[in-house]
C-alpha positions in Angstrom: -11.8 8.3 14.1 -13.8 7.7 10.9 -12.7 5.0 8.4 -10.3 6.3 5.7 -11.5 6.1 2.0 -9.3 7.6 -0.6 -9.1 7.5 -4.4 -6.0 8.0 -6.6 -6.3 9.1 -10.2 -3.0 10.8 -10.7 0.5 10.7 -9.4 -0.3 13.4 -6.8 -3.3 11.5 -5.4 -1.0 8.4 -5.3 1.5 10.2 -3.2 -1.2 10.9 -0.7 -2.3 7.3 -0.7 1.4 6.3 -0.2 1.7 8.5 2.9 -1.3 6.8 4.4 -0.1 3.2 3.8 3.6 3.8 4.7 4.7 1.0 7.1 1.6 -1.1 6.4 2.3 -4.8 7.0 0.8 -7.7 5.1 1.5 -11.4 4.3 2.5 -12.3 0.9 -0.7 -14.5 0.7 -2.7 -11.1 1.1 -1.5 -10.0 -2.4 -3.7 -11.0 -5.3 -3.6 -10.2 -9.0 -6.9 -10.8 -10.8 -6.0 -10.6 -14.6 -9.5 -11.1 -15.9 -10.6 -8.0 -13.7 -7.3 -6.1 -14.4 -7.1 -5.6 -10.6 -4.4 -6.0 -8.0 -5.5 -6.2 -4.4 -3.5 -5.8 -1.2 -5.1 -6.5 2.2 -3.1 -4.9 4.9 -2.7 -3.6 8.5 -1.9 0.0 8.0 -0.3 2.2 10.7 -2.6 5.2 11.1 -0.3 8.1 10.9 -3.1 10.5 11.0 -4.1 9.4 14.5 -0.9 10.7 16.0 -2.1 14.0 17.6 0.0 16.6 19.5 3.6 17.2 19.7 4.1 14.9 22.8 1.1 12.6 22.6 1.9 9.3 21.3 -1.1 7.3 19.9 -0.1 4.2 17.9 -2.9 2.7 16.0 -3.3 0.2 13.2 -6.5 -0.6 11.1 -7.1 -3.3 8.6 -7.4 -1.9 5.1 -7.7 -2.8 1.4 -5.8 -1.1 -1.4 -6.6 -2.0 -5.0 -5.5 -0.9 -8.4 -7.6 -1.2 -11.4 -6.5 -1.2 -15.0 -3.6 -3.4 -14.4 -2.2 -5.1 -17.4 0.6 -7.1 -15.7 2.6 -7.7 -12.5 6.2 -8.2 -11.8 8.0 -8.8 -8.5 11.5 -8.6 -7.5 12.9 -9.7 -4.0 9.5 -11.1 -2.8 9.4 -14.9 -2.1 6.0 -15.8 -3.5 6.7 -19.4 -2.4 6.6 -18.2 1.2 3.0 -17.1 1.6 3.2 -16.4 5.4 6.2 -14.0 5.1 5.4 -10.5 6.3 6.1 -7.5 4.0 6.3 -4.0 5.3 5.2 -1.3 2.7 7.5 1.8 2.5 6.1 3.8 -0.5 4.3 3.8 -3.7 5.5 5.7 -6.7 4.6 6.1 -10.4 6.8 6.1 -13.4 5.1 7.4 -16.4 5.8 5.5 -19.7 3.4 6.7 -22.2 0.8 9.1 -20.7 -1.4 8.1 -19.0 0.1 4.6 -18.8 3.1 3.6 -16.7 4.5 1.7 -13.7 3.1 1.7 -10.1 5.9 0.6 -8.0 5.3 -0.8 -4.5 8.4 -0.6 -2.5 8.9 -2.8 0.6 11.5 -2.9 3.3 14.3 -5.3 2.6 14.4 -4.3 -1.0 11.3 -6.1 -2.4 9.3 -4.5 -5.1 6.1 -5.1 -7.1 5.8 -3.3 -10.4 2.2 -2.9 -11.7 2.0 -2.2 -15.5 -1.1 0.1 -15.6 -3.2 1.7 -18.3 -3.4 4.7 -16.0 -3.6 5.4 -12.2 -6.8 4.2 -10.7 -6.4 3.1 -7.0 -8.7 3.0 -4.0 -7.8 2.7 -0.3 -10.4 1.9 2.2 -10.3 0.8 6.0 -12.4 -2.2 6.5 -12.2 -2.9 10.1 -11.8 -1.5 13.5 -8.8 0.1 15.0 -6.5 -1.5 17.6 -3.6 -0.1 19.6 -0.2 -0.7 18.0 2.5 -1.8 20.4 5.1 0.4 18.9 5.6 3.2 16.3 7.6 2.4 13.1 11.1 3.7 13.0 13.2 4.5 10.0 16.9 4.8 10.1 18.4 7.9 8.4 
């Protein structure tokens, strides 16, 4: 399977990126805000949902990927222990709340109730796989 590369420039694009990073895992130390560059970077191991083929065929795969947001003016966190850099986070979804077109808040929602809110001038995000794939031991499960 080819490495995934996506760009998001609006909320519809962002929802596609969100679907591809659902259940990605990362350590808190792998989150970085670069204020001088107006960039927020997440290095993650994403679950490759698109590799699951066929109704009964189970192919569980993860890949290392980088997601970064540009035009970030500020970052706020809630429920994330930044003093515990080795703690693992599981990303559930990414959403956008428009404040004053095209500016708004990109919200990264993690399991356990943690969130990161990026104050952005506009949506400008890039997702790229950066390493080889490996077999995941299990498939993420969500309770209804």
